[in-house]
N, C-alpha and C positions, 0 to 999 in steps of 0.2 A: 523158105531159100532150097533150091536142090545146089549143093555145095560138095564141089570136087577138092579132096585133099591129094596133092600128088606124095607118096612118101608115104600113105595113110598106114602103112603096116611097119613102121617104124617105131621108133623111142617116142620122141615128139609127136610125130603124126598120128599117134594112136591115143594120145593122151585128148591131142585136138578132137578125133574122131567122137569120142565120149564126150566131150561137153556139148557138140553140135549135134548131137544126139540125144542127150540130156534137152534141149532146147528147141525138138522136137521139129530139126530139120532135114530133109533126103541128103544124105552123105553118101558120096562114091568114095573110096578108098582104091587108089590106085599105087600099084607097087611091082616090082622086076623083083623084091627078095634078094636083092645081093645083101643087105644090111637090115634089111626090114624081116620082119618074123609073123607068121599065123598065130603063133601063140599070141600075142599082142594083142589081136583084135578078133580071137575065137568066139570070147564072150560078147562079140556083136551079130555073131554072122547069121543067128536067128530072126534079128530084129528087121522089123517089116520094112523102116527108112533105111536101113544099111545096106549098098553093094557093095564089092570088092574086085576087082577088075585086077588081071594080072598083065603089067604091061610096061614095056621099057620106054620112058619118055622120050630118047631121042629117036624112037619114031613116031610120027605125025597118029594123030587118033582124033575122032568124032566126037563130040558130046555136050549138049544141050545143057548148060548149069550158069548159074547166078553168079556164084563165085569159085574162086581157083585160090585155095592155099598153097602154095608151089614149096613146097618141103623136100622134096625128092633130093636125094645128094647124099654120097657116104661122108662123114665128118668127123670120124678119128681120123688121125695121120696113116695108123695101122691100115684102115680102109681105103683110105683114098690114093696111099703112097701104093698101095698093092696092085691097084692099075689105074697108073695115074690117066692116060688119055684117056680109060672110060670117063674118068672123073670129069675131065674140061669138058667131052662131050654133053655131058652129063647137064652139067653148068649153061654150056653155049649154047647147044642143038636144043636139049630140051627146056631151054626156058625161052626160044626161037618158036618149039612147037605150040607151048602152054600160051605163049603171046599171039600168036596165028591163031589159035581156040579164041582167048579173049576178044579180041578184034573181031570176029565173024559175028560172035553168038551177043558181043557187048554186056561180058562178062566184068565184074570189078576183079580183081587179080591180087596177088599181094605174092611177094620175094623173100623169101627168109634166106636174107643175106646174113653177113657173120660179123663179127669181131676181128676176124683173121684179113679184112679190108684194111684193115689199119696198120697191119705188119707185125716188126719189132718197133713201137710208137715213140717218138722223141717228144711226145708230148704226154701228160699226166695231169689229170685222165683225160679219156680219149672225149672227144666232142664230134658231134655229126660232121662239123665243117671242115674239119683234119682229113686231109689226101692222103696217109698215112706214109708208112717207111715200108717198102715189100720189094724182094730179091724178086723178080719177074723169071729168074731162068735157075730158082732152087728148087728143091726137093719136095717144098711145100706148094709153090705156086701152081700147081694144076689145081690147087684148092681156091687158095690166096686170089689169086689172079681171074682164076673162072668164076669165081664170085663176083669180082668187080666187072669183070666184061657182064655179069647178068644184072648187076646195076644199068650199066649201060645202056644195054638193050632195052630193059625195063622205061627206063628215061626217053631214051630215040622213038620207042612206039608209042609213048604217052605222049612225045612235044609234035612227030608227023602224024599220029595216026588216031589222037586223044584215045587211046588205049585208057581204061580208069585205072589206076596202081596204085600200091603201097608196098614200101621197103621197109623191112624192119634188119636190125642187125642185132643178131645174137650173140651175147656172152654167153662163157661157161655155163654150162645146164648141165644138171644132174635130175637122178630120180628113177624110181622102179622103172621095168623096162629096158634099160642098157644092155648092151649085148654082153657076155660076158667076157667077150675076147673083143671087149670095144676099145680097149687100147688107152682111155683118156684116164685121167689122173685119179679121180673119185673112185672109178671102177677098178680101178688097177689096187689102189689103196687097200680097199674095203675088201676085194678078192683077198689079196696077200695077206691081211690081218685076221679073216677068219679062218684061213689055212695054217695059221701062225709061220707063216716064211717070211723072209726080210723083207721088210719095204721099200721098194726101191726109188731114189730119189735121185734124177739127173740134176746134173750142179751139185750148188751147195745149199738148196733148199732157201735162197733170199729171193728166189726171183716170187711174183706174186700174180696171183688170180683173184677174182671176183667168181662166186658160186652162185648162182640162183637155180631155186627149186622148179622143176618141171610144170608144176600147177601154175606160179606165178607168171612164167612166158607164156603160156598158154591163156590165161587172163587179159596180158599185156596186149597179144598178138589179136583176139576177137576184139577189143576194146580200139586197136587200129583198123580194122576193118570195117567196122559200123562206121567210123571218123569220117566225115566229110571235108570237104576242103583242107584236109592234109594229106600230103602223097608221102612226106618223109624225105629222107630214111632216119628212122627215129631207134635208140640205141635200147635194146631189151636187157637189161640184166642188174645185177646185182651190188651197189658198189660199195657194200661192205668187203674190204680186201684182205686176204690172210695171205701169208706166205705159206710156200709147199710143205717147208718143214712142218709150219702150227696145222696145215692139212693132215699130216701124218699122224700128228701126235692125238690130233683131235680123234681120228679113227681110232687106232690105237686105244684109248680110252672108253670110245662110247664100243668097241667088239668086244673090250675084256682081251685083248690077243696080247700072246705073247711076243709078238714080234719084233725082231731088233729092225733100226733103220740103216739103209746101206746108201750108200752114194756112190753116183756115176757118172761119166762124161755128158754134158749137156748137147744134145742135137743138133744140128746146122741149123740158123732161123728160127728156134726156139726163143717167143719174145721174153723179156727178161721182165716185164708189168705190163700188166693189163686190166682195168679198171674202167669201167662205164662213167662218163657224165650223164646222168637221167633226168636231167634239169628239164629237156623237151618234153620226156614223156611224162613229168609229172604237168608241167605245163600244159599239153595239148590232150593229153590222155586221160587225166588226172589218175595217175596208175606208178605205183612204186611200190617193189619186193614186199611179201607181210610174211613168210618164211624164212627165217634163221638159219646158219650153217645146223648148227646144233639138232635143230628139231628137224631140217631136210633130211641130215645122216639116221636119224630115229625114223624116219620112216621107209626110207632107202636100203637101210641094211639088212631087216626082215626079207624083202626080196632077194637080194645075194645069197642069204643062208637056204632060202627054199630052193633056188636056183642049184645050187652046189649040192647040195641033199639029191635034187632028182637026177644028177650025171651018173 
């Protein structure tokens, strides 16, 4: 197949490109390099079945493809709050442009949505039928509400124009190729620990997250794309829950760091709990994560060691 991956030079998008090329598909990676990096896909550039297009999806583009994996959007608070208007434009205009293309060429399109659509959840763990608890005017809403609108657009194009769609909701994901300045908790902690700097925890560290390794997410995404008669949304995440404090302790242990833990004030609208209910993914996709936190950290830490040495 000819497959388009928007955000193809990004952290998750580049891993997805690897897998699709491995399977023999023609892959077009589309990226504006706001948070993506050529470094992530340098090893693919000479492949006969890989193309890279520098393009911003807030502008229309005409391509002939069979499938669209729509992953383009800054995903860490540092990046999406840097230019919130651009973030919501990417989510809204970008999704409209991709849906327009999917409609024209009759491609199947997957929206990479997010656990952020649940906001600071009042039910735990979160199932797909939970409507969320989101602040529509907060500092995170360019991303939260942008992704919620993107899901709305997907459903409306499906109902009105019969566009073939899939929606996945991604929970915290980590692994090699995360940007050094990503600002997300796993990369922050690893970088601070490798430099023996104080590890910064916002709040008292009791807030919880579920961390999935990127390979598990890619596998779940591809299974969802191949699944007929199920459009989602479906949660893709690791249901094993960790407190932020226990993550920090695990990173210190894995890196052999001399870092001390320091506590700072919790940012506005930061969710206190986040854990996926993945029973739907198990049932529909026969999918569940296979890589636990310790193994995933062992795969991720050497990448950050190398990146820090290159600086």
